[in-house]
N, C-alpha and C positions, 0 to 999 in steps of 0.2 A: 555499785553501792546501793544498799537497800534504802528506800525513801518511805518515811512515815509522814502521812499527812494528819495535821492536828487541827481540830475545829475548836471554836469557842465553847463547845459543850463536852470536849474530851475530858476524861478524868486524868489529872496529872500522874496519879500513882500508877494507873494502868499503862500510860505512855512511857513513864519512867522504867517500868519493868521491861517493856519491849526495847527501849534504848539500851538498858543494861544488858539484856540477853544478846542483842546484836553486837554490842561492843565485845562481849565475852567471846562470841563465836567468830565474828568476822573482822572485828577490830575497828570498824567504822560504821557510821550510819548517817543518814541525812534526814532532817526533820524540816518540813515545809509548813508555813502557817500564813493564811490570808486573813487580815483583819486584826484590830487591836485585841480582842478577846482571845483569839486563836494564839497570837503571839504571846500574850500572858500565860496561857496554859503551857505553851511550849517551853517557856523559860523556867517555869515552875518544874516541869517534868525533867528538864536537864539537870536542875539543881538536885531534885530527889534522886535521880539516876546516879549522880556522883556519890551520893551517900551509900547507895546500894553496892557500888563496886570498890569503895575505899577499903573495907575489910580484907579484900583480896589483893592488897597492894597494887591496885589499879587507880588511875585518875583519868580525867578526860580533858581535852582541849576542844574548843569550838570556834569556828570562823563564821560569823554571820555575814550574809550578802543578800542582795535583792535578785530576784529572778522573775522574768515575765512568763506567764503561763496562758495558755489558750483554753478557756473554759466556756463551753456552750456558746461558741462562736464569739467570744468576748475576751479581750486581752486583760489579764489581772496581774497585779504585782504581788509577789509573795515574799516573805522572809525565809531565807534558807539558812539552816544551822548545819554546817558540815562538822560532825563530831568524830573525833578519833581517840582511841584509848592510849594512855601513856603508862608504862610500868614504873612504879615507885620502889624505893629501896626498903 
């Protein structure tokens, strides 16, 4: 599964485009964010991505969870959003 890392400075529209493209091609994507600003941008991107794929009779589901990452010899906790595509009628 492809993993997108979102920062507090990420542009939600750009991240949403990447999410939508990966959902169309692979059917799933993972988004990781560390910190409140990054989680905010990730949630906005997921909402925007949903709007991008709805005209194609697609929708998405997401399962948030926590994951521990090792960054620069330091353990950090990230929020992970596992996103999958769902076909609608």
